[in-house]
N, C-alpha and C positions, 0 to 999 in steps of 0.2 A: 503493499501499499504506499502510494504516495499521500503526503501532505502539504496546505501552505493555508496561509492564512492572507486573505487579500480584503482591502474596501473596495467598495462598490458603492461609491456616492459616497454618501454616511452612513453605508450598510456594513456591518460588520459580518465577515460571512467566514465560516471554516469549508474551506474545498479537500475535498477527500475522494481519489481516484484509487481503488479497488484492482487488482492486478492478482491471478490467479496465478501460483503456479504448480499446484498440486490437487490433486481431487481428493475421494473417501470413495472408496467403493465395496460393496459387499461381494459374498461369492454369489447370491444370488442377482446381484447388480451389474455381474461382467457373463456375458452368454459366454460358449464355449468356445467362439472366436476371437473374444477380449475385444467386443463391443460393446454400447451400453444399453442397458435394460430398459423397462420401462418407464423404471423408478425416477428417472431423469429427464424426463419428456417436459415437465412443466419449467426446468433450470431457462434460462435464456440462450437464445442460440451462441452469444458472443462466448456466455459464462464456457457454452459447453467447449466449443473449439477450442479453448484454452485450456481446457482441463483433460482434452482425447490427446492434446498434442503434449500433455508435462512429461508423457513419459514413466510419472511415476506412479503407484498408487499405494495409499496406506492400508493397512490388514485391519478386519476389523477386530474386535476390542476382543473378542473370542481369543481367534488367530495367532494376537499378536500373544496375547495371555499366556496359550500353550507354547509358543516357540518359546519364549524368555520366563516360563515356570521355574522356578527356584532362581531365576537369575537376580529379579528387584529385591537391593536389599534396602535399608537404610527403616527410620522408624514412622515412615508412613505409606511401606511397600503395602500394607492390606488394605490401605483404601486406593490403591489408583486404580484409574481405569482410563486404557491408554492406546491407542494404534502406533503399535512399532513402525519406522522404517529402516528395516533390519539392514539393508546395504550399506546406510548411511551411518549408523551407530547411533541416530536420535530419532526421540519419539513424541507425539502429539498427545497432549494427554488433558482428559474433562477434566472440568472444575471440581475442587474436593471445597472451595469455601466460596459465597456470592453475596456480597454487599451490594441489595438492590434497591438501597433509598434511605431516605425521601431526600430531594434536590432541595437546598437550601435550610438544611438541618444541620448540617455538618459533616457530613458523610467522605468530603473530601480529607478533611485531615485525620478523621479515623480511617480512611483506606489509608492515608500517608503514614499512620503510625504501623497498619497492622505490615506494610512493604516492608516497613524499614528495620522490621525483625530479619535473622536472618535465613529463617525455613520457610519465608513468605517469599515465591514470587509470583508473576502476573500476568494475565489474559491483555493484552493490552489492541489496539489499533495497527500495531506493525507489528503483526506473528510475535507478540513478546518481547519486543526488543526492549523495550522500556523496562522492563521487570525479570530480565533474562537476557546474560549472554552466556558464553561458555567458561568464564570466571565469574560471571554474575558482576562484571562491574558496573551493569548498567543503571541495576536499579539505582546506583546515585543519580546520576542523570534525569531520574524520570522525573524526577519536581523542578526541574533546572531547566529543561532544552526550549529549543526555539516553537516549541504551542504552547507556550506560559503567552497566557493575557495577564492584565493588572488582577493583583491579587494573588498572583500564583496558583492559577487555575490550570492544569495541562490538561487537553481534551482528549490527548493521544491515551491516556489513562481509563479511555470508556469504551470499551466494546462493542455497545449499541449491536450485539448481536438480533433481541426478540427483542426488539422494539418495534415490530411489524407485524402488519396485521396482513397484506395480501397475498405472502411469501409462502413458498412448502414449505414443507419439514426439509425436503431436500437442499433447497436453497438456503435456510438455514443452517443446512450442516456443513454447507459450502461457508455460507458466512462466520461460521462456530472455528473452521481448521484456520483458517484465514489471521483469524486474530489470537491463535492458541502458539503459544513459545515451542521453538523446537528444546528438546531437552534430554542430554546425551544420556541412553541407556542405563549405566551405568548409575546416575544420579537419581531419577526419577523418584526411587524411593525415598529419598532425602528433603524435601520441599511437597509444599501445601502451595495449590495453584488457586489463584483469587481471581475470580471474574466479576466486572464493577459496570453498574451502569446503576446512575440515582434516577431515570424514568421509568426503570424496571416496573416498581412498585406500584405505579399510578397507570402503566398501560397494561388494559385490559387481560390483554391475549398473553404476556409474557408467559404468569405460570405454567398456561397452556401448551406452549411453545417448548418451554424446558421439560414437562416433564412426557413430550412426544420424542422429542430429539435427543437429550442425556439420557444415556443406559443409568447412571449412577442418583439421577433425581431426586430417588429417595434418601440418599446417604450424604448429600450435598447439605452443607452448614450453611444456615439463611442467615443474613446479618440487615436489621431495619434498625434506625433512627430516625423515630419523630420529631416535633417542635408543638408548640401552640399553635394551631393553626391560621392564628391571627396573625401570630408575630411572621408566621410561613409565608401566607401570602404576600405580605407588605414587601419581605424582602425577596419573593422571587419577582413580584412586578416592577420593583427598583432595579432591581439586576438587568429586568431583559430591557426597561426603558433605557437602562443609562447606555446597552449596546444598542439603540433606536431600533431593535428589532419590535418593538411592542409599543404600538401609537395611542393605545387605548387610555384615557385616564383610570384612575384607581375606581372613584365611581362607578366608570360606565364596567370594568372587569367585575366589580361586584354583582352589578344587576346583571349581566351577562351569568355569571358564575351560575347564582341563584335561581334563576329562569332557567338554566340547560337540566340544573338538580331536578326541579321540581317536575320538568318533561320528562325526565329519564323514569324519576321515581313511580308515574304516572304509569309508564309502559311496563315498571316490573309489578307494579302490583296488578295490570290486566293480565300478563303473563301469569303471574304466582295465582290469577284467576281459575287461569284453567286449568290446574292439575287438577287428579283426581281427590276425591274426599280424602281417601285415605292417607292422604302426603303429609307428611306432618313437618313439610318444610313451612320457616316463616316468613323466609328473607331465600333470595336468589341463591346465595353461596350454602345452601343449607340441599339444595337439589342435587342430583346425582350430576358428576362433571360435563358428562356431554349438555345435558340440558341447561346445564350452567352457560354454557360456550353458545348452545343456542339461543337463550336469553340476552347473552352482550348481543349476540349479530343483530338482533333482532332492535332489540332498548339503545343502543349504546350507540353502535355505526349505522345500524340501520335507520335511524334517525335523522334530519339535519340539522335540528337544535337541542340536541342532549348532549351534548361535547362541545369542545372548541375546536372551532375550522379555522383558527387565523393563518395557521402556519402548514406546510405541505405533507400531506400524507407520505409517508415510505422515507423519510429522511429520519436523522434523527434528533431532530428538533420537534416533532409530529408529538404534539399533544401538550408541549412546553408551556403553552398560555396558557393551560388550566390552574389557574392558579388560585383561584377557591375553591374549586371541586377537588384538588390534590390533597386538601385537607380534612376533607371525611374518608380519615385512616381506616375505621371500624370496616364499611364491606370490602375492600381494599384486602384487609389483615384477613378477614374471614374468608376469603376467596383462596391469599396462599395457601392458609392452613386447611382446608379441603383437601385442596390439591396436591399439599408437597408432604404436609403432614405435620402438626403444630408440633410435637416433639424436636423439630430440626430447624426451629428459629432460635435466633438471639433479638428480642426487640427493647429499646431502651429510646428514652429522651434525650433531648441536647438539655434538656434543663436538670434531668439528674445528671449526665455527664458532668455537667459543668459543677456540681458540687463535689465531684472525686472521681476524677478521672483516673489515676492512679488504680483504685480500687476496681473500676467500670474497665477498663483496659484487660487487666488480672484476669476478670469474670470472660469477658470477653475471649482472649486466647484461653483460657480453660476448656471454654465451650467451642473452638475452633479445633481443638486437641495439640495447642503447641505450649511450651511453656514460655511464659513471659519473660521472668528473671531467672540466669541459672546456664549450667555451661552450655547449653542452646542456644539460649537467650541473648537476650542484652545482658552485659557482665557483672551490671547492681544494677538495683533501685534508682544510682542517681546518674548514669546512664541513659534508662526510659526517661525519669524526669525531663532529660534536655529535650529527650525526642519529644515528648504530648508539650512542651511549652511552647515550639511553633504552632503556629495558625495558618492555615490555606483556605485558598477561596475567599478571601475577604471580600463580599460581595460591593462593600463600600466603594474597594479602590478599583471596581473596574469600571472602564466606560468608553466608549467610542472618543475619538478625536474630536474636544470642542463643544462633545454633548454637554448640556446643562444637564445639573444634578436634579435626580427626581425630589418633587415636594413630600414633605409628610403628609399623610393622609388626616383629614381630619377626626378629632374624637370621638363625633357623631358617628360616621361610617367606620370606625374599629367598633362600638358599642354596636352597630347594627351588625356586621359578621362573628363579633362575641353570641352576641344572642343566636344567631343561625347556627353556629356550629356548637354550641353546650352543648345540644341533646345526642347529639355522635360524638363529642368526646365524654360525655358521659356512657354510652355503650360501649367504648372501645375502654374504658377504665373496669366495665364489668368483664368485658372479655381476657384482659391481660388481668385482670386483679388484682392491681392498686393504680392509683391518681396518679398520674406522669407529670402534670402540671397545675396551675390554680388558673382556673376555667373562668374566675372572679376579674383577676387582672386585664 
């Protein structure tokens, strides 16, 4: 993948050009003559042409594991699900850890702290270049490279594989391998691979895609950080307003967001009413998984006024202007729990994190399966404290050249949003079993 930043008029753009050098084939996807089977018929002709000419194919997980059985060593060997490229001595692996959101809640900083650990590598937009090299030297460059914008936000650390609505599983698999680092076979078991995109948590299709594409989807450890939704909405609007991507006033985004949510919930209620009398589902996320997907396709994607449409589809920016609806966390979290298993999730809030970063990072590391401080981790608490003292992606520092600083929303609009969010936050607190912020603030 080649990437560059350009300013088009007053617009800030991230231009990404993907190129494919490998393809993923399973035994049933290749016919006896070495040709492609029907599974790839829906991949774009351009991508297929490049894949067909690559000259190498990745082995399936089962084939790779069979050839390497007993050869993978290291503390994480039993957790690895990989496709091996045996003739080169390298492997592509599926992630062990996924940080799925939420944007404007501190995720960039916490992902940086995870990547700073010597046993964590990263799946990124350049085949893991910024999270892995043969000697692991590029990890230090991941937060200081050319894709930084003000406030030290590195877009290359975000993979953006699964925040797509129209792509097939085969296309998503191709995107996945284009972001996965090549790790020497001898080192596969030594590292945990982290996949990060903060847009995933809100994007309705993402947990379904992960369950469809990743063979280890139900053993991956998932991380979610939330925030007082009023503060998150303001931060999101200011961030995009400063970059000149968002032209609407804060009042307009509040009105749009509340209206879109009302339309969505009317459709949800109509779909739930169609369920048989024997159904115990009170909310969409309690329906069978495939039925959930049908409802989302009908109500979220199928209606023009039930979701934000100010940014184009099938780009890394799709739904990023859903400033208000992103803060209704409870239905999003229920969806992820129902599809991928509640036991696989570590959920915290920014308000909780700032009270004791050291304790929360230690708990996060334990859930991920690595030691925060010790022989295989940070040398001592002092080193970890230094790592945790640096903040990344300060939204207030980001802005297009010459763009005015966004104004602070009025107290009246903040109160209106607080009243709107309150019942959803109470449902969330009931779901997670604790109060994560003060809703009266």
